[in-house]
Backbone and ligand atoms as CSV (ligand in chain L), in Angstrom:
chain,resi,resn,atom,element,x,y,z
A,1,MET,N,N,-161.337,-95.498,159.168
A,1,MET,CA,C,-160.181,-94.642,159.446
A,1,MET,C,C,-160.370,-93.997,160.822
A,2,THR,N,N,-159.394,-94.206,161.673
A,2,THR,CA,C,-159.459,-93.606,163.003
A,2,THR,C,C,-158.336,-92.585,163.158
A,3,THR,N,N,-158.517,-91.722,164.130
A,3,THR,CA,C,-157.516,-90.711,164.449
A,3,THR,C,C,-157.062,-90.921,165.884
A,4,LYS,N,N,-155.760,-90.787,166.106
A,4,LYS,CA,C,-155.192,-90.975,167.442
A,4,LYS,C,C,-155.334,-89.682,168.244
A,5,HIS,N,N,-155.876,-89.821,169.465
A,5,HIS,CA,C,-156.066,-88.666,170.352
A,5,HIS,C,C,-155.418,-88.969,171.702
A,6,TYR,N,N,-154.657,-88.013,172.222
A,6,TYR,CA,C,-154.122,-88.181,173.578
A,6,TYR,C,C,-155.290,-88.240,174.563
A,7,ALA,N,N,-155.228,-89.191,175.526
A,7,ALA,CA,C,-156.310,-89.335,176.499
A,7,ALA,C,C,-155.885,-88.954,177.909
A,8,CYS,N,N,-154.778,-89.546,178.395
A,8,CYS,CA,C,-154.327,-89.300,179.761
A,8,CYS,C,C,-153.015,-90.043,179.976
A,9,LYS,N,N,-152.493,-89.975,181.176
A,9,LYS,CA,C,-151.300,-90.725,181.549
A,9,LYS,C,C,-151.701,-92.135,181.994
A,10,THR,N,N,-150.811,-93.087,181.777
A,10,THR,CA,C,-151.113,-94.461,182.221
A,10,THR,C,C,-151.357,-94.500,183.725
A,11,ALA,N,N,-150.628,-93.693,184.486
A,11,ALA,CA,C,-150.769,-93.707,185.953
A,11,ALA,C,C,-152.139,-93.208,186.401
A,12,ASP,N,N,-152.877,-92.550,185.498
A,12,ASP,CA,C,-154.212,-92.040,185.851
A,12,ASP,C,C,-155.270,-93.138,185.860
A,13,VAL,N,N,-154.958,-94.310,185.302
A,13,VAL,CA,C,-155.981,-95.359,185.153
A,13,VAL,C,C,-155.678,-96.496,186.133
A,14,MET,N,N,-156.434,-96.534,187.214
A,14,MET,CA,C,-156.246,-97.544,188.252
A,14,MET,C,C,-157.007,-98.828,187.897
A,15,ARG,N,N,-156.574,-99.925,188.479
A,15,ARG,CA,C,-157.326,-101.170,188.363
A,15,ARG,C,C,-158.691,-100.994,189.048
A,16,ASN,N,N,-159.722,-101.503,188.430
A,16,ASN,CA,C,-161.088,-101.485,188.972
A,16,ASN,C,C,-161.641,-100.079,189.172
A,17,ALA,N,N,-161.016,-99.083,188.564
A,17,ALA,CA,C,-161.522,-97.711,188.677
A,17,ALA,C,C,-161.242,-97.006,187.351
A,18,PRO,N,N,-162.151,-97.111,186.399
A,18,PRO,CA,C,-161.886,-96.517,185.092
A,18,PRO,C,C,-161.693,-95.013,185.171
A,19,LYS,N,N,-160.883,-94.531,184.265
A,19,LYS,CA,C,-160.679,-93.095,184.127
A,19,LYS,C,C,-161.632,-92.611,183.039
A,20,ILE,N,N,-162.456,-91.634,183.384
A,20,ILE,CA,C,-163.376,-91.064,182.400
A,20,ILE,C,C,-162.699,-89.842,181.784
A,21,VAL,N,N,-162.577,-89.843,180.473
A,21,VAL,CA,C,-161.955,-88.712,179.794
A,21,VAL,C,C,-162.945,-88.152,178.762
A,22,SER,N,N,-162.712,-86.922,178.403
A,22,SER,CA,C,-163.502,-86.295,177.342
A,22,SER,C,C,-162.563,-86.048,176.173
A,23,VAL,N,N,-162.795,-86.752,175.089
A,23,VAL,CA,C,-161.930,-86.669,173.921
A,23,VAL,C,C,-162.813,-86.562,172.683
A,24,SER,N,N,-162.511,-85.592,171.849
A,24,SER,CA,C,-163.236,-85.421,170.602
A,24,SER,C,C,-164.749,-85.331,170.851
A,25,ASN,N,N,-165.113,-84.609,171.888
A,25,ASN,CA,C,-166.520,-84.402,172.279
A,25,ASN,C,C,-167.225,-85.680,172.706
A,26,LEU,N,N,-166.466,-86.703,173.086
A,26,LEU,CA,C,-167.047,-87.951,173.570
A,26,LEU,C,C,-166.575,-88.207,174.996
A,27,SER,N,N,-167.469,-88.714,175.831
A,27,SER,CA,C,-167.090,-89.177,177.158
A,27,SER,C,C,-166.750,-90.664,177.045
A,28,ILE,N,N,-165.525,-91.014,177.442
A,28,ILE,CA,C,-165.019,-92.369,177.241
A,28,ILE,C,C,-164.386,-92.859,178.540
A,29,GLY,N,N,-164.685,-94.103,178.900
A,29,GLY,CA,C,-164.081,-94.723,180.068
A,29,GLY,C,C,-162.909,-95.594,179.650
A,30,ILE,N,N,-161.766,-95.396,180.284
A,30,ILE,CA,C,-160.574,-96.210,180.014
A,30,ILE,C,C,-160.360,-97.131,181.215
A,31,PHE,N,N,-160.224,-98.422,180.923
A,31,PHE,CA,C,-160.099,-99.440,181.966
A,31,PHE,C,C,-158.724,-100.080,181.898
A,32,ASN,N,N,-158.205,-100.424,183.058
A,32,ASN,CA,C,-156.898,-101.081,183.171
A,32,ASN,C,C,-157.138,-102.532,183.603
A,33,LEU,N,N,-157.069,-103.450,182.640
A,33,LEU,CA,C,-157.263,-104.871,182.945
A,33,LEU,C,C,-155.914,-105.579,182.929
A,34,ASN,N,N,-155.910,-106.857,183.287
A,34,ASN,CA,C,-154.628,-107.563,183.383
A,34,ASN,C,C,-153.943,-107.744,182.026
A,35,ASP,N,N,-154.666,-107.586,180.928
A,35,ASP,CA,C,-154.044,-107.708,179.609
A,35,ASP,C,C,-153.841,-106.351,178.932
A,36,GLY,N,N,-154.065,-105.272,179.656
A,36,GLY,CA,C,-153.823,-103.952,179.078
A,36,GLY,C,C,-155.010,-103.024,179.245
A,37,TYR,N,N,-155.019,-101.982,178.431
A,37,TYR,CA,C,-156.037,-100.934,178.553
A,37,TYR,C,C,-157.140,-101.146,177.517
A,38,HIS,N,N,-158.354,-100.800,177.938
A,38,HIS,CA,C,-159.520,-100.933,177.073
A,38,HIS,C,C,-160.388,-99.702,177.274
A,39,ALA,N,N,-161.174,-99.374,176.247
A,39,ALA,CA,C,-161.972,-98.152,176.343
A,39,ALA,C,C,-163.379,-98.376,175.790
A,40,LEU,N,N,-164.353,-97.833,176.519
A,40,LEU,CA,C,-165.757,-97.907,176.101
A,40,LEU,C,C,-166.364,-96.511,176.128
A,41,LEU,N,N,-167.269,-96.278,175.199
A,41,LEU,CA,C,-168.047,-95.046,175.238
A,41,LEU,C,C,-168.855,-95.021,176.527
A,42,ASN,N,N,-168.869,-93.882,177.168
A,42,ASN,CA,C,-169.532,-93.775,178.469
A,42,ASN,C,C,-171.041,-93.540,178.302
A,43,ILE,N,N,-171.635,-94.329,177.441
A,43,ILE,CA,C,-173.080,-94.266,177.221
A,43,ILE,C,C,-173.595,-95.699,177.122
A,44,CYS,N,N,-174.494,-96.062,177.977
A,44,CYS,CA,C,-175.054,-97.410,177.949
A,44,CYS,C,C,-175.988,-97.568,176.747
A,45,PRO,N,N,-175.844,-98.658,175.981
A,45,PRO,CA,C,-176.719,-98.853,174.818
A,45,PRO,C,C,-178.165,-99.175,175.197
A,46,HIS,N,N,-178.439,-99.391,176.477
A,46,HIS,CA,C,-179.824,-99.657,176.884
A,46,HIS,C,C,-180.633,-98.360,176.903
A,47,LYS,N,N,-180.366,-97.499,177.870
A,47,LYS,CA,C,-181.147,-96.253,177.985
A,47,LYS,C,C,-180.273,-95.017,178.152
A,48,GLY,N,N,-178.975,-95.162,177.891
A,48,GLY,CA,C,-178.121,-93.985,177.823
A,48,GLY,C,C,-177.455,-93.535,179.106
A,49,ALA,N,N,-177.457,-94.354,180.146
A,49,ALA,CA,C,-176.773,-93.975,181.384
A,49,ALA,C,C,-175.265,-93.887,181.162
A,50,ALA,N,N,-174.582,-93.294,182.139
A,50,ALA,CA,C,-173.117,-93.187,182.087
A,50,ALA,C,C,-172.530,-94.555,182.450
A,51,LEU,N,N,-172.424,-95.413,181.462
A,51,LEU,CA,C,-172.052,-96.817,181.670
A,51,LEU,C,C,-170.768,-96.981,182.464
A,52,CYS,N,N,-169.739,-96.238,182.123
A,52,CYS,CA,C,-168.419,-96.473,182.713
A,52,CYS,C,C,-168.314,-95.992,184.158
A,53,GLU,N,N,-169.347,-95.331,184.645
A,53,GLU,CA,C,-169.364,-94.909,186.038
A,53,GLU,C,C,-169.982,-95.972,186.928
A,54,GLY,N,N,-170.464,-97.054,186.342
A,54,GLY,CA,C,-170.949,-98.189,187.121
A,54,GLY,C,C,-169.777,-98.993,187.637
A,55,PRO,N,N,-170.030,-99.936,188.541
A,55,PRO,CA,C,-168.924,-100.693,189.132
A,55,PRO,C,C,-168.278,-101.669,188.154
A,56,VAL,N,N,-166.957,-101.784,188.282
A,56,VAL,CA,C,-166.222,-102.860,187.616
A,56,VAL,C,C,-166.443,-104.101,188.470
A,57,CYS,N,N,-166.792,-105.201,187.840
A,57,CYS,CA,C,-167.258,-106.347,188.611
A,57,CYS,C,C,-167.024,-107.641,187.841
A,58,GLY,N,N,-167.543,-108.728,188.388
A,58,GLY,CA,C,-167.646,-109.994,187.689
A,58,GLY,C,C,-169.116,-110.331,187.568
A,59,THR,N,N,-169.410,-111.609,187.354
A,59,THR,CA,C,-170.803,-111.989,187.225
A,59,THR,C,C,-171.020,-113.365,187.853
A,60,THR,N,N,-172.272,-113.702,188.060
A,60,THR,CA,C,-172.614,-115.006,188.618
A,60,THR,C,C,-172.849,-115.982,187.477
A,61,ARG,N,N,-172.168,-117.107,187.529
A,61,ARG,CA,C,-172.282,-118.118,186.472
A,61,ARG,C,C,-172.739,-119.438,187.086
A,62,GLN,N,N,-173.706,-120.074,186.426
A,62,GLN,CA,C,-174.222,-121.350,186.911
A,62,GLN,C,C,-173.306,-122.477,186.443
A,63,THR,N,N,-172.872,-123.326,187.369
A,63,THR,CA,C,-171.984,-124.439,187.017
A,63,THR,C,C,-172.685,-125.791,187.090
A,64,SER,N,N,-173.832,-125.845,187.790
A,64,SER,CA,C,-174.609,-127.078,187.861
A,64,SER,C,C,-176.031,-126.683,188.254
A,65,ASP,N,N,-176.886,-127.679,188.486
A,65,ASP,CA,C,-178.267,-127.384,188.859
A,65,ASP,C,C,-178.366,-126.588,190.154
A,66,ARG,N,N,-177.387,-126.788,191.034
A,66,ARG,CA,C,-177.484,-126.168,192.357
A,66,ARG,C,C,-176.321,-125.242,192.696
A,67,GLU,N,N,-175.419,-125.035,191.775
A,67,GLU,CA,C,-174.244,-124.250,192.138
A,67,GLU,C,C,-174.051,-123.065,191.186
A,68,PHE,N,N,-173.758,-121.925,191.799
A,68,PHE,CA,C,-173.402,-120.726,191.058
A,68,PHE,C,C,-172.065,-120.233,191.587
A,69,VAL,N,N,-171.246,-119.723,190.715
A,69,VAL,CA,C,-169.961,-119.177,191.152
A,69,VAL,C,C,-169.837,-117.741,190.654
A,70,TYR,N,N,-169.081,-116.966,191.410
A,70,TYR,CA,C,-168.763,-115.606,190.973
A,70,TYR,C,C,-167.552,-115.712,190.059
A,71,ASP,N,N,-167.681,-115.193,188.862
A,71,ASP,CA,C,-166.679,-115.438,187.821
A,71,ASP,C,C,-166.320,-114.120,187.130
A,72,ARG,N,N,-165.170,-114.109,186.476
A,72,ARG,CA,C,-164.727,-113.000,185.632
A,72,ARG,C,C,-164.586,-111.679,186.406
A,73,ALA,N,N,-164.159,-111.772,187.648
A,73,ALA,CA,C,-163.996,-110.564,188.466
A,73,ALA,C,C,-163.085,-109.564,187.775
A,74,GLY,N,N,-163.523,-108.320,187.718
A,74,GLY,CA,C,-162.719,-107.251,187.139
A,74,GLY,C,C,-162.775,-107.158,185.628
A,75,GLU,N,N,-163.563,-108.006,184.956
A,75,GLU,CA,C,-163.620,-107.999,183.486
A,75,GLU,C,C,-164.896,-107.369,182.935
A,76,LEU,N,N,-165.805,-106.981,183.826
A,76,LEU,CA,C,-167.111,-106.471,183.389
A,76,LEU,C,C,-167.381,-105.120,184.029
A,77,VAL,N,N,-168.242,-104.353,183.388
A,77,VAL,CA,C,-168.760,-103.151,184.017
A,77,VAL,C,C,-170.281,-103.296,184.051
A,78,ARG,N,N,-170.853,-102.944,185.202
A,78,ARG,CA,C,-172.301,-103.073,185.402
A,78,ARG,C,C,-172.928,-101.691,185.387
A,79,CYS,N,N,-173.840,-101.477,184.478
A,79,CYS,CA,C,-174.500,-100.180,184.386
A,79,CYS,C,C,-175.279,-99.910,185.682
A,80,ALA,N,N,-175.128,-98.687,186.169
A,80,ALA,CA,C,-175.730,-98.334,187.452
A,80,ALA,C,C,-177.254,-98.211,187.385
A,81,TRP,N,N,-177.810,-97.993,186.200
A,81,TRP,CA,C,-179.250,-97.768,186.125
A,81,TRP,C,C,-180.053,-99.060,186.233
A,82,HIS,N,N,-179.772,-100.058,185.416
A,82,HIS,CA,C,-180.594,-101.269,185.413
A,82,HIS,C,C,-179.776,-102.539,185.561
A,83,GLY,N,N,-178.486,-102.418,185.802
A,83,GLY,CA,C,-177.659,-103.570,186.111
A,83,GLY,C,C,-177.185,-104.410,184.941
A,84,TRP,N,N,-177.332,-103.921,183.729
A,84,TRP,CA,C,-176.830,-104.700,182.598
A,84,TRP,C,C,-175.311,-104.792,182.705
A,85,GLU,N,N,-174.781,-105.981,182.420
A,85,GLU,CA,C,-173.348,-106.213,182.540
A,85,GLU,C,C,-172.714,-106.317,181.151
A,86,PHE,N,N,-171.602,-105.606,180.977
A,86,PHE,CA,C,-170.909,-105.552,179.687
A,86,PHE,C,C,-169.469,-106.034,179.839
A,87,ASP,N,N,-169.031,-106.813,178.842
A,87,ASP,CA,C,-167.636,-107.237,178.765
A,87,ASP,C,C,-166.795,-106.012,178.409
A,88,ILE,N,N,-165.846,-105.667,179.264
A,88,ILE,CA,C,-165.060,-104.452,179.031
A,88,ILE,C,C,-164.226,-104.577,177.754
A,89,ARG,N,N,-163.736,-105.765,177.444
A,89,ARG,CA,C,-162.859,-105.918,176.273
A,89,ARG,C,C,-163.620,-105.786,174.949
A,90,SER,N,N,-164.802,-106.373,174.894
A,90,SER,CA,C,-165.545,-106.397,173.619
A,90,SER,C,C,-166.693,-105.393,173.573
A,91,GLY,N,N,-167.134,-104.934,174.734
A,91,GLY,CA,C,-168.306,-104.074,174.807
A,91,GLY,C,C,-169.618,-104.831,174.761
A,92,GLU,N,N,-169.565,-106.162,174.702
A,92,GLU,CA,C,-170.791,-106.955,174.546
A,92,GLU,C,C,-171.588,-107.064,175.842
A,93,PHE,N,N,-172.896,-106.920,175.696
A,93,PHE,CA,C,-173.839,-107.171,176.788
A,93,PHE,C,C,-173.869,-108.684,177.010
A,94,LEU,N,N,-173.709,-109.126,178.265
A,94,LEU,CA,C,-173.562,-110.566,178.523
A,94,LEU,C,C,-174.781,-111.371,178.097
A,95,VAL,N,N,-175.955,-110.831,178.272
A,95,VAL,CA,C,-177.184,-111.588,177.978
A,95,VAL,C,C,-177.442,-111.665,176.474
A,96,ASP,N,N,-177.064,-110.633,175.743
A,96,ASP,CA,C,-177.293,-110.603,174.297
A,96,ASP,C,C,-176.105,-109.907,173.632
A,97,PRO,N,N,-175.105,-110.680,173.172
A,97,PRO,CA,C,-173.881,-110.081,172.624
A,97,PRO,C,C,-174.101,-109.244,171.368
A,98,THR,N,N,-175.298,-109.286,170.791
A,98,THR,CA,C,-175.546,-108.397,169.653
A,98,THR,C,C,-175.737,-106.952,170.118
A,99,VAL,N,N,-176.004,-106.767,171.415
A,99,VAL,CA,C,-176.087,-105.426,172.000
A,99,VAL,C,C,-174.696,-105.079,172.508
A,100,LYS,N,N,-174.133,-104.003,172.004
A,100,LYS,CA,C,-172.747,-103.676,172.349
A,100,LYS,C,C,-172.602,-102.216,172.739
A,101,ALA,N,N,-171.769,-102.000,173.766
A,101,ALA,CA,C,-171.283,-100.648,174.031
A,101,ALA,C,C,-170.177,-100.377,173.013
A,102,ARG,N,N,-170.118,-99.158,172.536
A,102,ARG,CA,C,-169.073,-98.829,171.560
A,102,ARG,C,C,-167.709,-98.875,172.236
A,103,ARG,N,N,-166.767,-99.536,171.599
A,103,ARG,CA,C,-165.425,-99.638,172.155
A,103,ARG,C,C,-164.423,-98.921,171.239
A,104,PHE,N,N,-163.284,-98.604,171.818
A,104,PHE,CA,C,-162.225,-97.915,171.076
A,104,PHE,C,C,-160.897,-98.605,171.341
A,105,ASP,N,N,-160.029,-98.598,170.339
A,105,ASP,CA,C,-158.674,-99.106,170.551
A,105,ASP,C,C,-157.885,-98.098,171.387
A,106,VAL,N,N,-156.994,-98.651,172.187
A,106,VAL,CA,C,-156.134,-97.839,173.050
A,106,VAL,C,C,-154.688,-98.205,172.739
A,107,SER,N,N,-153.819,-97.212,172.672
A,107,SER,CA,C,-152.392,-97.499,172.520
A,107,SER,C,C,-151.612,-96.737,173.582
A,108,VAL,N,N,-150.433,-97.260,173.869
A,108,VAL,CA,C,-149.574,-96.688,174.907
A,108,VAL,C,C,-148.251,-96.288,174.265
A,109,GLU,N,N,-147.851,-95.062,174.553
A,109,GLU,CA,C,-146.525,-94.592,174.125
A,109,GLU,C,C,-145.854,-93.978,175.346
A,110,GLY,N,N,-144.871,-94.685,175.869
A,110,GLY,CA,C,-144.243,-94.217,177.107
A,110,GLY,C,C,-145.261,-94.229,178.225
A,111,ASP,N,N,-145.483,-93.066,178.833
A,111,ASP,CA,C,-146.462,-92.937,179.920
A,111,ASP,C,C,-147.801,-92.406,179.429
A,112,ASP,N,N,-147.947,-92.270,178.132
A,112,ASP,CA,C,-149.155,-91.653,177.581
A,112,ASP,C,C,-150.096,-92.688,176.977
A,113,LEU,N,N,-151.388,-92.468,177.193
A,113,LEU,CA,C,-152.428,-93.316,176.599
A,113,LEU,C,C,-153.113,-92.547,175.473
A,114,TYR,N,N,-153.354,-93.247,174.386
A,114,TYR,CA,C,-154.036,-92.647,173.246
A,114,TYR,C,C,-155.270,-93.465,172.886
A,115,LEU,N,N,-156.302,-92.766,172.492
A,115,LEU,CA,C,-157.517,-93.395,171.995
A,115,LEU,C,C,-157.564,-93.246,170.492
A,116,HIS,N,N,-158.070,-94.288,169.845
A,116,HIS,CA,C,-158.196,-94.258,168.380
A,116,HIS,C,C,-159.690,-94.171,168.057
A,117,ILE,N,N,-160.080,-93.017,167.592
A,117,ILE,CA,C,-161.506,-92.720,167.411
A,117,ILE,C,C,-161.815,-92.500,165.942
L,1,FES,S1,S,-179.357,-97.634,180.994
L,1,FES,FE1,FE,-177.773,-99.050,181.325
L,1,FES,S2,S,-178.798,-100.869,181.912
L,1,FES,FE2,FE,-180.378,-99.469,181.504
């Protein structure tokens, strides 16, 4: 059972620049991706850094023995402390998806964003 909490205005959440809000005594980062808004707890599951204050980025993916490409631009957040990369939509750590940042559902009503906690 979750409860809906007002978070901020949609205009407050820029692309590639998450909005950090404090709701229900939690620090939460809200991200604006091409498929809508997503939210992660602003605590890294590794050692507790402010995860959502790290850069929004992509990652390097190997395509052959000698080629790497930069992929998934704007879909990941990289923790500033040790560089762990997390999928913003699922909260999963790329190297080990069993390690997850806590995520929250987000809904939009008019110009208002709500978090479901
Ligand atoms: S605290 Fe986030 S990667 Fe270590």
